[in-house]
N, C-alpha and C positions, 0 to 999 in steps of 0.2 A: 577118701573124704578130704575135702579141701581143708587145709590147716592142721591135719593130723600129723603126729610125729612119725618118722620112718620106723619100720620094724627093727628090732634088735638083731644083730648078727648071731649066727649059731655059735655055740660054745666052743666048737672045735676049730672055728675060723678066726683069724686075727687080721686086722687092717694092715695092708702093706705099708712100709715106710715111704715117705715122699722121695721122688728121684732127686739125685744130686747132679747138678750141671756144672761143667767147667766154666762156661761163659754164656752170657745172654746178650742178644742183639735186639734192641727195641727200635722199631721204625715208626716214625710219625711224620705227618705233613704239616707244614706251617703255611697258612694262607697269607701271602704277602704279594698283593698285586703290583705288578711293575708296568708302568705306563711308558710306552715307547712312541717315538715320532719317527716316521720313515718317509723318505722322499719317493714320489711316484714318477717314473719316467713318462715323458709326454706320449709315447706310443702306447702306453698301457692305460691311459686315462680315457674315460668315455663321458661325454657331455652331450646335453641336448643342443642340437645345432641351431635351434630357434630361440634359445635362451639369451637374455640380455644381461642378466646378472647371475652370479653364482648361487644366490639364495633362491632365485626364481626358476632355476633349472628344474624341469620335471624329471630328469634322469641324471644321476651322477654315479659313475661306476669305475671300478678298478679291475681290469681283466688281465691276467698274466698266466704264465706256465709255472705251476707249483709242483715240486717233487711229491711222489706218493707218500714217502715217509713223513714229510712235513704235514700233509693233510691228515694222516693217521694221528700224528701228535696233536693236531687241532681237535681231534675227537670224531673224525669220520670213520666209517667202517671200511676195512681194507677191500672187501668185495665191491663196495660202491665205487671206490677209487679206481679199482682195476677195470671196471666197466667203462670208464671214460678216459682210458689211456690215450694220449695223443698219438694219432696215426699218420698225420701229415704235418709238414712244416708250413707255418703261416707267417707271412711277413706283412704286418699291418702297414708299416712304413719302412723306409730305408734308413731312418735316423739311427736305429741301433747298430747297423753295419757301419755307418759313418763314425759313430762314437767308439765302436769296438769291432775292428775288422776280423779279429780272431773268433768272434762269437759264432759266426756262420761257417767256420771251418768244420764244425762237428754238428751233431744233432742230439736232441734229448727225446726223440721219439722212443716210446716204450718205457719211459721213466717218469715223464711229467704229465700233468693233467691241466687242461685249460680251465682255470678256476676264476670266477668273477664274483665280486662283491658290489652290489647295486643298492642305491638309495633311490627309490621310485615313489612318486606321489600318485597314489591310487585310492579309489573309494572302494575298499574291499568289504566293509560292513554295510554299505548301502545307505549311509546317512547323508549323502549328497555333499559330504565334506571330504576332500582327498587327504589321506594321512600319509605320512612318510613310512614306507615299508623297507625293511632291510632284508634283501633277497640275495641268496648265494646260489650260484649255478656252477655246473660242471659240464665239460665237453663242448664240442662244436655246436651241438644242438641246444645248448643252454638249458640243461635239465635243472629244475629247481630242486635243491637239496635242503634249503632252509628258508623260512619266511616268517618274519616277526615284525612287530611294530617298533619303530624307532622315534625318538623325540628330536633328533637333529641329524644333520649330515656331518659325518666325521671326516671331512676334508677341508683343507684351507688352500686357497688359490693365491699365488703370488704373481703380480704383473708389475713390471717397472714403469710402464707407460700405458695406463688404461685407454681403451678406445671406446668412443660413444656407441651405445647400443650393441656392444659386442662383449661376450663373456670373457674372452681371452684377449689381452692387450699385447703390446709389442715389448720386446726385450732389447737389451743393449746391442745384440747382434743384428736386429732389424735396422738399427740406426747406422750401423757401420758396414753392412754387407756391400752396398754399392761402392763405398769408398775403398773397401778392401780389394774389390775387383779392379778398380781403376789404378790403385797403387801397385797391384800385381803386374798389370800391363806396363805401367810406367817404369817399374823396376826392371822388368824383362827387357824393355827397350833400351834402358841405360846400359845394362850389362851387354846387350848385343852391340850397341855402339862402341862400348869399350873394347869388346872382342874384335870388332872390325878395325878399330884404330890400332890395337896392339898387334894383331895378326892380319895385316892387309892381304888382299888377294894378289897372287903372283901372275904376271903376264909374261909368257916366254915364247920363244921361237923354236918350234920343234926341230927344225932343220939344223940349228946350231947349238941346241941345248939338250942335255940328257934329261928326259922326263922323270926318270926314277929319282934322280938327285933332287929335282924340284918338289916331288911329292914327299920327300923325307922331312918329318917335323922335328927332328932332333936339333937341339941348340948347337949352333956353330957348324952345322952340316955344310959340306962343300957341294956346290952346284957347278958341274963341268960344262963349259961352253967352248965354242970355236969362234975365234975372231974377237970382236969387240964385245965385252960383257954388257955394256950399256945398251947395245942393240939387240942382245939376245934375251936378257932377263930385265923385267921392270916390275916394281912393286907399286900397286895403286895406293895413293895417299887419301885415306878416308879420315875426315876430321871427327873428333869426339864431340858428340852433341848432348852429352849428359848434363853439362852445366846449364843448358837452356831448359832442361826438364826439372832442375832442382826447385825453382820458384813454384812450379805446379805442385810438387810434393809438399812444399811448405804450406801452400794454400789448402791442400787436402788435410794436412795435419791440424791446421787451425780449425777447419770445419769439423774434424773428428773431435777435437777438444771441446768445441761448443756443443756438440751433440751429446757427448758423454760426460763432460765436466772433469775428465781426467787430464790434468796438465801439470807442468812443473810449478806453475804459480799456485795451484791448489795444494801442492805439497810443500810450498814455501821454498822451492829450489830454483826459481827462475832468476838468473843473475841480471837479466835485462830489466825486469820489473823491480828488483830489489836494490839496484845500484843507485847510490846517492838519494835514498828515500828515507823519510822519517818513519818512526814506528807506526804512526797512524796511517801513513801511505802504504806501508807493507801490510798492515791489517786490512786495509780496504782492498788491496789487490788479492789477498788470500781469500777474504770473504766473498768477493765477487766471483772468483774462480770456483768456489765451492757451492755456488747456488744450485747448479744442476745436480750435484751429488746430494745436497740436502733435500731437493725436491724428490729425487728417487727414493731416498731413505724415508722421507715422510710418507710417500705413497705406500711403500712396503709395510711400514708400521701400521698405518690406518686400515690396511686391507688384509694382507696375509697374516702378519704376526698377530694382529688383534683377534682374528678368527681362530688362529691356532691356540692362543693362550686361553681364549674363552672355552674352547673344546677341552683343553687340558684341565682347566678348573672344574668343568662339569664332570669329567672322568674321575677326578679325585673325589668329588662329592658323591658320585653314584657308586663308587667302589670303596667304601670305607675300610680302613685298615686300623691296626692298633695305633696307639699313640706314637707320634713321631716327634723328633727334635728338628726344628726348622730354624735356619739362621735368618733372623729378621732384624734389620737396622744394625747389623754388625754383631748381634748377640744370638746365641743358640737358646731357643725357647721351646719347651715342650707344647705340642698342640695335638688336639684330637680332630683329625680331618673329618670325622663323621658329624661334627657340629657345624660345619661350614654351610653357608647359604648358597645354593646353586644359582639363585636368581641375581646375584650381585654382578655388577658390570665391571668391565676391565678397562682401565685407562692406560693409554700409551704415552710414554715420554720419550721422544726421539732424541732429546739432549743434543740438539744441533744449533748452529747459528750463534755459538758463544765465542767465536774468535779462536785464535791459536792458543797453545799451551802457555806461551809467555804472557799473553793477556790475562788468562785465568790465574796464573801464578801471581801477577801483580795485583789483581783484585783480591786474592786470598791474603796476600801480605798486608794490604790496606785493612782488610777485615780483622786480621790478627792484631795490628797496631791499635785499632779502635777498641777491640776487646781488652787489650792490656791497659789502655788508658781508663776504661770504665772500671776494671777491677782495681786498679791502683787508686782511683779516686773514691769509689764507693764501697770497696771491699768485695769479698767473695759472696756475700749474702745479698748482693744487689739483684733487683728483679729483671735485669736485662740479660746478662750472660755470666757464666761461671766456668768451672773447670770442665764440665762435659762439653759445653759449646766451644771452648778453646781446643779441646781434644778433637772435636769434629773438624775444626779448621785445619789442624795439623794432619789429620787423616786425609783430607782432600788434597792437601799440598803434596803429601807423599804419594798419593795415587797418581797425580800428574807427573811425578818423577818416576813412575812405574815401580813403586815400592809397595807391595801388598801387605807385608808383615809389619803392621804398625806396632804390635806388641814387642817387637825386638828393640824398639827405641823408646817407647812410651808405655807406661802401665796404665791400665784403666782402674781408677779407684772404685772401691765398693761403696754402697750406701752408708755403711758404718764409718768408713774412712772419711767420706764426705761430711758426715755429721760431726766427726771429731775435729776436722779441719775448720769447720765453721764455728764450733764452740771453743776452740783453743784460744787462750789469751794472746793478745797481740803484743809483740815486743815494742819497747819504747821507740818511738820514731824520733830521729835527731831533729827533724824539722819541727816536730811537735814540742820537743824539749826546748829548742831555741825560741819557739813562739811563747812557751810558758815563761821562760826567763824574761823575755821582752815584756810579757804581761805583768810580771812581778815588778819590773822596773817602772813600768807605766803606773802601776798601782802605788808604789812609793812616791813617785813624783806627784801623783794626784793627791796623796795624803798631805805632803808638804805644801802643795799649793792651797789645799783646803785650810791648813793651819794658818798660813800667811793671810789668807782671805778673812778668817775669823778675827785675827789680830787687827787687821785694817778696819774691820767692821766695828770692833770695840772702840778703837781710837776715833773713828768717825762719829760714833754715838756720843762719846765724851765731848768732842768739839761741838756737836750739834746741841747738846744740853746746855753748855756754857753760853753759846750764842743765844739760845732760847731764853735763859734767865736774864741776860743782858738786854735783850729785846723787850722782855716783859717789864723790867724796871723803867726803861725808856718810855715804854707805852703808858705806864702809870703816870709818869711826870707829864707827858704830853696831855694825858686825859685831865689831870688837875688844872693844867694851864687852860685847856679848852673850857673847863667848867667856869673858871673866873671870867674868861672872855665872854662866855655865854651869859653870865649874870649881868655883866656890864651892858652887853647888847640888849638884854631884856629891859633894863631901865630905860635906855635910849628909845627902845621900841615903844614902851608905854607912853612916854612923853609925846612921841610922834603920833601915836594913835589918838591921844587926846586932842591935839591940834587938828588932826585930820577929821575927827568926829565933829568938832565945832564948825569946821568949814563945810562939812557935808550937811549939817542941819541948816545952815544958811542957804546952801544951794538947793536944798529940798523945798524951802519956803518960796524961793524965787521960781522954781519949776512949777509949783502948784498954782501960782498966780498966772503964769504963762499958759498953763493948761486951761484954766477957766476962760481966759481971753480967746484962746483958740477954739473952744467949744462954742462961744458966742459967734465968732466969725464963721464957723462951719454951719451954724443954723441959718444965718443970714444968706449965705451962699446957696444953701439948699432951697430956701424960699425963692430966690431969684431963678434958680434952675427950673423949679416947677412951673413958674410963670412963663418962662421961655418955652417950655415944652408944650404948654397949652396953646400958646400962640402958634407954634410950628404945626401942631395938629390941626388947628383951624385953617391955616394956609394950605395945608395938604388936602383938606377936604374940598376947599374951593377949587384948587387946581384940578382935582379929579372930576368935579362937576363940569368945569369948563372943557376939559378934554373930552368928556362924553358928548357935550354939545357939538364940539368941532367934529367929532367922528360922525355924528348923525348928519351934519351938514355935508360932510365929505361924501358920504354914501349917497346922498340925494344927488349931489353934483355928478358923481360917477355914473349914476343911473341915467341921468340926462345925457351925458356925453356918450354913453354906450348906445343910447337910442338914436342920437343924431348920427353916430358913426355907422350904425346898421342901416339907417335910411340912405346915407350917402353911398355906402357900399352896394346897396340894392340898386340905386339909380345908376351907378357906374357899371354894375353887372348887366343891367338892362341895355345900356348904351353899348357895351361891349358885345352883348349877344346880338344886337341889331347890326352892329358893324360886321360881325362874323357871319351873319346871315347874308348880308350883301356881298361879302367877300366870297361866300360859297356859291352865290348865284353867278357872280362874275367868273369864278373858277369853272363852273359848269359851262358857261358860254365859251370860255377859252378852250375847254376840252372839245366842245362841239364844233369849234372852228368859226364861231360867230364873231369873235373879236380879232382884231389885228394885233401886231406887235406893239403899237402905241398903247392900245387898250391894256395890254399886259403890264406895261411899265407904269401907266396911271394906276392900275389896280395895286401893284406892289407898293408904289409911293403912298397911296391912300392907306394901305394896310399898315405900313411902317409908322405913318403919322398917328393912326389910331392907337397903336401900341405905345408910342411915346406919350401921347396925351393920357392914356390909362396909367402908365407908370408914374407920370408927374402928379396926377390926381391922388394916386395911392400914397405917394411919398408925402404930399402936402397934408393929406388926412392923418397920416401916421405922426408927423411932426406936431401938428396941432393937438392931437390927442395926448402926446407926451408932454407938451407944454402945459396943458390943462391939468394933467395929473401932478406935474411938478408944483404948480401953484397951489393945488389943494392939499399938499403934504404939510402938516403942522411944523412950525419952526422949532428947532431944539431949544430947550430951556437952558438959561444961563446957569 
């Protein structure tokens, strides 16, 4: 029954004593993932040949020969590994042999397994979205031994010079391969020319010279001849042409430096560029020579290294471990890697383009001087910089001098020590004491000046009061004098006013009499003016009546003149019409040929005479009419 006590032992049986052991070995495993980074040889890398970028590649793999024991350590079954033992040697490329010639002197057949790790984009679950699958294969037939979903490709690709629309770019060797071949040929030609000039060809006469002696290459060997030696043996004079090839080698070196950026100027060792140059000129030469190196470093940082550290960060977040102590900003801080956010981005700092170490040291010295000035002026508690910032400057200066152990020369104060330094009383400053003494002196001088000023003020007040009393007495005397003179002037004024009043009364009586006479004269003049106005109005009425009569007579005469003028104009028009009719008849006769040339002249003279008589009559009638009108106009009034 569950939960019941075990039955008791029989009375004759006793429980055996526990065994006694001399020593005990306890084994346990500690889970501590170790993340490793390994380089992949180019011949073992597998990429999609149609891919344009590393992230867009539909296939990324690493295929290599792995020993059986290593696969077993990775967790694979021994029998599975033995089924895919390598039976033939495969050479994917010749690059491994060029890199290590001894590698192909033996074979690993019977020991290794062709093992591949692949990251393939495939839609295995049928949701029309390709996922990244991590697939492991064994053998030449690529038998799948593991297949699981992955969240990323665990590879990073480094290229010094990326090529557009190509996944793998160029390396430094691609820039220098052609120059290397050319320089090899040029160097071989120079050496051949030197060999020809040092060991020239020998021309000999076989009849007079021993051929074995001529073929002997020993130094100082004897060549036996018969007769004149100059006629038996002759050495061809081959000039050395290596001097002419040296400019070509220099041109190739300059081209190589431009392509790679590796030159003496980039290292600060070019004596031609640094001779008689200022510091700014030297910095300009060094920076210009390092541009290519900085470009390559920037490309490697933004491509391969960034992808590599993003992968490392994700591996740390995906494989949490116990708490670790990490050095951050020069201090060891405990961190729990399991709390990291895997979606955080990685920023790359190439730390290039800052000039030489000398320039950086000068900049740090300037920063140090500014920090000292700020601390001296405002104290350690200023909001700009303090002891930690100054210690950072010293650390950077020692790093430029290749001194890593800063604690050997400078101690890092603790927060408690920093608080004690800030709260410690400050020692008296000599300058402050001198300023205080000067302040006391100024204060005493000021008090003395204030006392003298008060004394002068009292003296001035006494003098002002005395002058005021004196002025007051003088004013009273002058006032009494003015009162006496005023009384005297009042009496004189009263007498003058009496005389003036009597004269004014007399003048007023005379003025009244004149006013009465003036009013009488004005009345008479008004009466005369009214009479003249009545006479003028009567004359004006008579003149208007007469003018109306003259206008009536003028209108009658104008009507008569117009009637006579119309009659005369009618008679003249009739005469002119009669003359024109006769003229037309005569013109018709001339046209018909009935009249002769004399008749034409008579006709023209008669027509001219009629025109003149008509013009004379018209002019006379017009002048007569104007004279009559002029006579009928009324004469202007005077």
